[in-house]
N, C-alpha and C positions, 0 to 999 in steps of 0.2 A: 599670641604673637610669636612668630618664629624666632628661634634663638638669635639668628643673625640680625634681624631687625631690632630685637631687644637690646643686643649689645650696642648697635649703632645709635639707638635712641638714647641709651645711657651715656655713651662716650661723647655724644654731641652736646651733652649738658655738663660734661666734666670741666671743672675749673682748673686752669693751668696757671701756675704761680709766676713763672719767670718769662721774660721776653725771649730768652734763648730757647725755652721749651716750645713756645708758640711758633717761633720761626722754624724749628725742626719739624713740628707737626704740619705746618703749611707747606714746607718744602716737600715732605713725603706725600702729602695729598695731591699736590700739583704733579709730582713725578709719577705717581701710580694711577692717577685718574685723568691726567691731562696730557697736554702736548703743546708743542710750539708750532704755530702756523704762520706762514708769510702771506699776508693779504694786502694787495696794493703796495707791496714793497715794505710793509711794516710787520713787525713780529707781534702776533696776537697769541695770548695764552688762553687756553680753554681747559676746563676740568669738568668731565661728565660724571655725575654722581646719581645714585639711585635712592637717596634719602633726603627729604626736604630739610630736616634739621641740620644735616651735615652741610648742605649747600649754604644755609644761613650762617653756620659757624665759620665756614671758609670765607664767605663774603665779609663777615664782621672782622675776622682776624686780619685779612688783607688790608681792610680800611684802617683799622686801629694801629697795626704794626708798621705797615708800609706806606700808608697815606694814599692808596689808590682806591678807586670806587668801582668795583666790578659790577657788571649787570648779570642777573640771573634769568635764564630762559628756561621755561618749562616745556619739555617735549613729551607729548602724549604717547602712550604705549601703542605698539602695533603687533603684528603677528609674531615677530621674533622676540621683542621685548614687551612684555605685557604691561608692567608698571610704568608710571611716568618717570622720566629722566630729568635731571636738573643740571643745566650747563652754566657754570660760572665762568664768565668771559671778561678778560681785560684787554681792551683794544688800544686805548690811549696809553702810552708809556709801557706797553707790554714788554719791550726789550729791557727797560729799567727794572721792572719787577722780576724778569727772568734772571737778570744778573744778581739782584738782591737775594733771591731765593736759591741761587746756586744752580738753576737750570742751564745757565750759560757760564762758562769759565771766564777767566780774565781776558782770553783771546777771542771771546765771542763764539766759542765752539760748544755745542750741546753736551751736557754731562749725561752719560748713559746710566751711571749708578746713582748713588745718593751724593749730595754735595759733601766735600771734604770736611766742612765745618760741622756737619752732622755726624759723619763717620768718626771724627776725632773728638766729638763733644763729650759731655758728661753722661753718666748713666741715665739721668733724667731726660736728656736729649734723645738717648736711644729708645727709652720708653715712649716718648712723644712721637718719634719717627714711626714706631710700630702702631701707635694709635692712629696716626695719619694714614698709614698704609692700609690699616684695617677699615677705617672709615671710607677710604677710596674704593678698595676692591677686596674686602675681606669677607669670610663666611665662617660660620661655626655650625657644625653638624651635631646631631643628638649623640649623647654618650653611648658607648658600646664598643663592639669590635672594630667598627669602621669610623669611630669618632675622629674628628680632626678640626683643627683651626687652620685655615688656609687663606693665603693672599695671592691673587692673580697679579703677575708682574708684567711691566711693559717690555722686559728683555732680560737676558741672563745676568747682565751686570747689576741691574737693580735687585734681582733675586739674590745674588751673592752678597750684595751690600746689606740686605735685610737679614740674611742668615748670620752675617758677621755681627750685626746689632743684637740679634737674639743670643749669640754666643757670649757676648759681653754681659748679658743679663743672666747667664747660667742656664739658658734654655736651649735644648737640642732641637734645631730646625733643619730641614733638608730642602734643597732646591732641586726641582725636577721638571722635566718638560713633558707635558701630557697633551697629545694631539696638537703639537706645534705651539703650545702655550706654556710659558714659563710660570711656575708656581712655587711658593714656599709653603711647606706643610709641617705642622706640628701634630703628632699623633699621640704622644704620651699624655695620659689623663692628668697626671700631677703637673706636668709642664704647661698644659693648657690652663689649668686652674691658676698657676703662678702668674702667667702672662695676663689673664683676665684681671687678676688682683692688681698687678702693676699698672695696667692701663686705666683702671678705675671702674670696671664693670662689676661692681660688687653684688648688686641685686640679681643680675643675670647669672653670676657665678653660683649664688645660692640655689637658683632653679636648676642649673646644670648639674650641680653636685647632688641635689635631691634625686634627679632622674638617674644620675650615674649610680647612686647607692641602690635605688630601686631595681635597676637592671642587674646589678651585681648580686643582690639578694635573690632575684628570680633565677639567675643563672646557677647560683649555688643550690637552690631548691631543685632545679631541674637535674643537676648533676647527681644530687643525693637520691632523687626519685629513680633516675636511670640506674644508679648503683644498687638500690634496693631491688629493682626489677631484675637486674642481672643476677643478684644473689638468690632471689626466689627461683629464677629459671634454672640456675645451677643446682639448687637444692632439689627441685623437682626431677631434674635429669638424673641426679645421683640416686634418688629414691627409686626411680623406675629401673635403673641399672642394678641396684642392690636387690630389688624384688626379683628380677630375672635370674640373678646368680643364686639367690636363696632357693628359688623354685628348682633350679638345676641341681643344687646341692641335695635337696630332699629326694630328688629322683635317683641320684647316684647312691646315696646312703640307704635309702629305704628304711627297713626295720632296724638297721644298724645305728641310726641316728640316736644319740642320747636324748632322753626325754626333755631335759631342761634346754638343750640346744634346739631341739625340734620345736619346742614351745615358742622360743624366741623367733625362729624362722617363720612359723605359722602366723605369729603376731605381725611380722613384717609383711607377709602376703595379704593379710586381712586389712591392713591399713597402709596401702602403698604410698599415699601422699603425706603421711604423718612424719614428723621429725623424730629423731632418736629420743629426744626429751619427752615428746608426746607418747611414743611407744612405751617408755618406761612407766609413765603414769597410767597407761591402759592395762599394764600387766597386773596379774592377780597372784600374789601380792605385788604392789608397785615396786619398781626397780629404778635405780639411778640410770642416767643417760649412759654412763661409762659401763655399767653392768650389762645393759641390753646390747650395747655396741660390742662388748667383749664376747658375749655369747654368739652373736651373729658372725663375728670374725672367726671364732673357733669352729663354728659350723662350716663355714666356707673353706677354711684350711683343711679340716678333716675330709671334706668332700673332694678337694683338689688332690690330696694325698692318695685317697682311694682311687680316683680316676687315673692317676699316674700308675698305680699298681695294675689296674685293669686295662691300661692302654686305651682309654676312651677320652673324648673331649671333656675338659674340666668346666668349672663354673663360668669362666670368662667367655666360653664359646657361645653362651646364651645372650651376651650383650651385643646388640646389633648397632650399626652406625645410626639408624633411625632414632634410637633411644637417646643419642647424644646430640642430636640436632638442636640448635638454639632457635 
């Protein structure tokens, strides 16, 4: 089951304790999923939802809290909208319900944001408003770089009202317009987890957190693997460059090279891919990493000094850009 559907399935079964919270949820659902229509001179309320259990929840709450009996119409999917849609409609006494839920103000004007009773309500009302908005037009994507909890809004006023409700809950949310559609987006993983907990989507949160942890572990493993690859690549490049310098040093010094330094240089040339630690173990008798490195360093310094006296290219001249390419 997709995460969005899983959240909606869980939230549609969430028990709401107080009438105030139920009213806040219904007001948000009608505001974010519905609209006011005038048919034959009467105000009709319609809310179009994509989840059957959500439609049943809205119908039940409107009946129990406000005393109206909505009808539910199932609209089959088409080319643009594949899944079935569920339209919850109140025809009789639609204006009364609009006033009761705050869709119309005291003067009969449409409210573009959330009703003031919800905006100024309790923290629990703010949570219920978010639950209603998510059930109406919310989505949750997989955890990762582009993870987000998002609600599509009917206008900028509703988006700002939802952002304000999130701020009251201590959750950073942003309102933005994408392709002429207003949205409220939460991208921070901890904030998404907090909101899912507050709304009551505990089972989905466990699944989401498990996938989030798995992706973080995989990303960490990839970073470490890339780090190891880079280290190996740099070590190989350094060994090739060192081998070229040692070869040039032996050319410059010839018979003048001290035997113990010449031995270390020849060991380097014989095992071009070996690390200094491995070279030390290959020596006879074995030497420490620092000892073999010191001998090679003195060999190069002696050769560069001799090259300076003879006014000829030193050991660095043997290192080409090709050797340093990653």
